[in-house]
C-alpha positions in Angstrom: 133.7 108.0 41.2 136.7 105.8 41.9 139.0 108.3 43.7 138.7 108.7 47.5 135.6 110.7 48.7 136.9 114.1 49.7 135.1 115.2 52.8 134.5 118.6 54.4 133.1 119.1 57.9 130.8 122.1 58.6 131.1 123.0 62.3 133.9 122.2 64.8 132.1 120.9 67.9 132.4 117.6 69.6 130.3 115.7 67.1 132.4 117.1 64.2 135.5 115.7 66.0 133.9 112.3 66.4 133.1 112.2 62.7 136.6 113.3 61.8 138.0 110.4 63.9 135.6 108.0 62.2 136.9 109.1 58.8 140.4 107.9 59.7 139.0 104.3 59.6 137.6 104.7 56.0 140.2 103.6 53.4 138.6 105.4 50.5 137.8 108.7 52.2 139.8 111.8 53.0 139.1 114.8 55.3 140.3 117.7 53.2 138.4 120.7 54.5 136.7 122.2 57.5 134.4 125.2 57.8 133.9 127.3 60.9 132.5 130.8 61.8 136.0 132.0 62.8 139.5 131.5 61.5 140.8 130.5 64.9 138.4 127.6 65.4 138.9 126.4 61.8 142.7 126.5 62.3 142.5 124.7 65.6 140.4 121.9 64.2 142.6 121.7 61.1 145.7 121.4 63.3 144.1 118.6 65.4 143.0 116.5 62.4 145.6 117.6 59.8 143.0 119.2 57.5 144.6 121.0 54.6 141.8 123.5 53.8 140.6 125.6 56.8 137.7 128.0 56.0 136.6 130.8 58.3 133.0 130.7 56.9 130.6 128.0 55.9 130.1 129.7 52.5 133.8 129.2 51.8 133.7 125.5 52.7 130.6 125.0 50.5 132.4 126.7 47.6 135.6 124.6 47.9 136.1 122.7 44.6 138.2 120.1 46.4 135.2 118.8 48.4 132.8 116.1 47.3 130.7 115.7 50.4 130.0 117.8 53.5 129.0 116.6 57.0 126.8 119.2 58.7 127.4 119.0 62.4 126.0 122.3 63.7 123.2 122.6 66.3 119.7 121.5 65.2 118.2 124.9 64.2 121.0 125.5 61.7 120.7 122.2 59.8 118.2 123.5 57.3 120.1 126.5 56.1 123.5 124.8 56.4 122.4 121.8 54.3 120.7 124.0 51.7 123.9 126.1 51.4 125.9 122.9 50.7 123.4 121.3 48.4 123.0 124.4 46.2 126.8 124.7 46.0 126.9 121.3 44.4 127.9 119.2 47.4 126.6 115.9 48.7 125.3 116.3 52.3 125.3 114.1 55.4 123.3 116.0 57.9 123.5 115.2 61.6 120.4 114.0 63.4 117.9 115.3 64.1 117.7 116.1 60.4 116.0 119.5 61.2 113.9 120.9 64.1 110.5 120.0 62.5 109.0 118.4 59.5 108.3 121.6 57.6 112.1 122.3 57.5 112.9 118.8 56.6 110.5 118.9 53.6 112.2 122.1 52.3 115.7 120.5 52.5 114.6 117.3 50.8 112.9 119.3 48.1 116.2 121.3 47.5 118.2 118.1 47.3 115.8 116.5 44.8 115.7 119.7 42.7 119.5 120.0 42.7 119.8 116.2 42.1 122.3 116.0 45.0 122.9 113.3 47.5 121.4 113.9 51.0 121.1 111.6 54.0 120.3 111.9 57.7 123.4 110.9 59.8 121.6 108.2 61.8 124.9 106.3 62.2 123.3 103.5 64.2 121.6 102.2 61.1 124.9 101.2 59.7 126.8 99.6 62.5 127.3 95.8 62.2 125.1 94.7 65.1 122.1 96.7 63.8 122.7 95.4 60.2 122.6 91.9 61.8 119.3 92.8 63.5 117.7 93.6 60.2 119.0 90.4 58.7 117.6 88.3 61.6 114.2 89.9 61.4 114.1 89.4 57.6 114.9 85.7 58.1 112.0 85.4 60.6 114.4 84.5 63.4 111.9 85.5 66.1 108.7 85.2 64.1 106.5 88.3 63.7 107.6 91.3 65.7 105.0 92.3 68.2 106.8 94.9 70.4 109.9 97.1 70.4 111.2 98.6 73.6 113.9 101.3 73.4 115.3 104.0 75.7 118.0 106.5 75.7 118.6 108.6 78.7 121.5 110.3 80.6 121.8 112.8 83.4 123.3 116.2 82.4 123.7 119.2 84.6 121.2 122.0 83.7 122.9 124.8 81.7 120.2 127.2 80.4 122.6 128.4 77.7 123.8 125.0 76.5 122.3 123.2 73.5 120.5 120.6 75.6 118.4 123.1 77.6 118.1 126.1 75.3 114.9 126.2 73.3 116.6 128.5 70.8 119.1 125.7 70.1 116.4 123.0 69.8 117.1 121.7 73.3 115.4 118.8 75.0 115.7 115.0 75.1 113.4 114.2 72.2 115.4 115.8 69.5 118.8 115.0 71.0 118.4 111.3 71.9 114.7 110.4 71.6 115.3 110.4 67.8 117.6 107.3 68.3 114.8 105.3 70.0 112.2 106.4 67.5 114.4 105.7 64.5 115.3 102.2 65.7 111.6 101.3 66.3 110.7 102.8 62.9 113.4 100.7 61.2 111.5 97.6 62.4 107.8 98.6 62.5 107.6 101.5 60.0 107.0 105.2 60.2 103.2 105.2 60.0 101.6 104.1 63.4 97.9 104.3 63.8 98.2 105.9 67.2 100.8 108.0 69.1 100.5 108.7 72.8 103.1 110.6 74.7 103.9 112.5 77.9 106.8 114.6 79.1 108.4 116.5 82.0 109.2 120.0 80.9 112.0 121.6 83.0 112.7 125.1 84.1 114.0 126.2 80.7 110.9 124.9 78.9 112.5 121.9 77.2 111.6 118.2 77.7 113.9 116.8 80.3 112.4 113.3 80.0 109.5 111.8 78.1 107.8 108.5 77.1 105.9 107.8 74.0 103.9 104.8 72.8 103.2 104.0 69.1 100.5 101.5 68.1 100.6 100.1 64.6 97.9 98.6 62.3 98.5 95.0 63.3 98.5 95.8 67.0 102.3 96.1 67.2 103.7 98.4 69.8 106.7 100.6 70.2 107.4 101.6 73.8 110.0 104.3 73.9 111.6 106.9 76.2 114.3 109.4 76.4 115.9 111.8 78.9 118.6 114.3 79.5 118.1 114.4 83.3 117.7 110.7 84.0 120.1 107.9 83.3 118.5 104.8 81.7 119.6 101.4 80.4 120.0 102.6 76.8 119.1 99.2 75.3 116.6 97.8 72.8 114.4 94.7 73.2 112.5 93.3 70.3 109.8 90.7 71.0 108.4 88.4 68.4 105.9 85.6 68.3 108.7 83.0 68.4 111.4 84.7 70.4 113.2 88.0 71.2 116.4 90.0 70.3 118.2 92.1 72.9 120.6 94.8 71.7 123.2 95.5 74.3 123.8 98.9 75.9 124.4 101.4 74.6 122.3 100.3 71.7 123.3 103.2 69.4 126.8 101.8 69.1 126.2 98.2 70.4 128.7 95.5 69.7 126.5 92.6 70.7 123.0 91.2 70.5 121.3 88.2 72.1 118.7 86.0 70.4 116.3 83.9 72.4 114.1 81.3 70.7 112.7 78.0 71.8 114.5 78.0 75.2 117.8 78.6 73.6 119.9 81.8 74.0 122.7 82.8 71.6 124.8 85.9 72.0 126.6 87.3 68.9 129.4 89.8 69.0 130.1 92.5 66.3 133.1 94.7 67.4 133.1 98.1 65.8 135.9 99.1 63.5 136.8 102.7 64.3 134.5 104.7 66.5 131.3 103.8 64.5 130.9 107.0 62.6 132.9 105.4 59.8 130.0 103.2 58.7 127.7 106.1 57.7 130.6 107.6 55.8 131.1 104.3 54.0 127.4 104.3 53.0 127.7 107.9 51.6 130.7 106.8 49.6 129.0 103.8 48.2 126.0 105.8 47.2 128.1 108.4 45.5 130.0 105.8 43.5 126.7 104.2 42.5 125.4 107.6 41.4 122.5 107.4 43.9 121.1 110.6 45.5 119.8 108.9 48.6 120.4 105.8 50.8 118.2 102.8 50.7 119.0 102.1 54.3 118.1 105.7 55.5 115.9 107.0 52.7 114.7 110.6 52.7 111.0 109.7 52.8 111.6 107.9 56.0 113.6 110.8 57.4 110.6 113.1 56.6 108.1 110.7 58.2 110.3 110.5 61.3 110.3 114.3 61.6 106.5 114.3 61.4 106.4 111.7 64.2 108.7 113.9 66.3 106.3 116.8 65.7 103.3 114.8 66.7 104.9 113.4 69.8 105.7 116.8 71.3 102.5 118.6 70.1 100.5 117.5 73.2 103.2 118.9 75.5 102.9 122.4 74.1 106.6 122.3 73.3 107.4 124.7 70.5 110.7 126.0 69.0 111.2 129.4 67.4 111.5 127.8 64.0 108.0 126.2 64.4 106.5 129.6 63.6 
């Protein structure tokens, strides 16, 4: 595939708009279609981003022959069905995080993608920004020796709205699925997805969702991931990686950081990696590269890792008694 990747966006909320802005920074990508549940919202989104094809249903978007790949940006509980619709319609899919509400749903979507031989990736955009690419390079080079501990947090204070997606169980509300997945994914990128022990605790608010939580993962070599998240508490939103020979600090907010600091042997060096665009462009570039190389998944964000992360999210919230309608 040498022509520009023709994108469609399923959903018209804030995250969809962020992705649309990100696409403007990708030279070999074009936003050609949007799908909504009503003609009015599709038209408004189309007007704002100059999208030629405006579809009043998700089915119409999935059936659009002018679309190569679709970004699924709907609330968590709809990711499974929306992704399957697009995959079975012959489209590559970039699905917003969390990939699904639980591991059982994730397994179904991944199975469909592999059966259909279609590209599928979780939209963990942080994996692809330059500063985080540099972190992986530094660790591979042994810049801080063997990693012993990763600390990461992501918390902000939102007003309680029982009907809003952050606080509504029916919409997959709570801090863990919304922002905890960032901390967990970052730690897993470094330490892996198969800890020997998982310990967690949470504060469940008046609507039943986790308003803040902390979780500790211990790995086979004694490595630790110390993680937390919140939607009612503002936190530092940074990452610290400690090794046997030094440390790496990823500046706040780590999910779109433009700097990192390496400490080793009494020396401290700060490196700067300014974002091009708003950051969402990097995951779109990855999808385009994969499609042009005829790959059905990303090596940086592989599907087996996405499934393992969903299993970890399930195990973290299990002791809290937190269940969503789609858990069954």
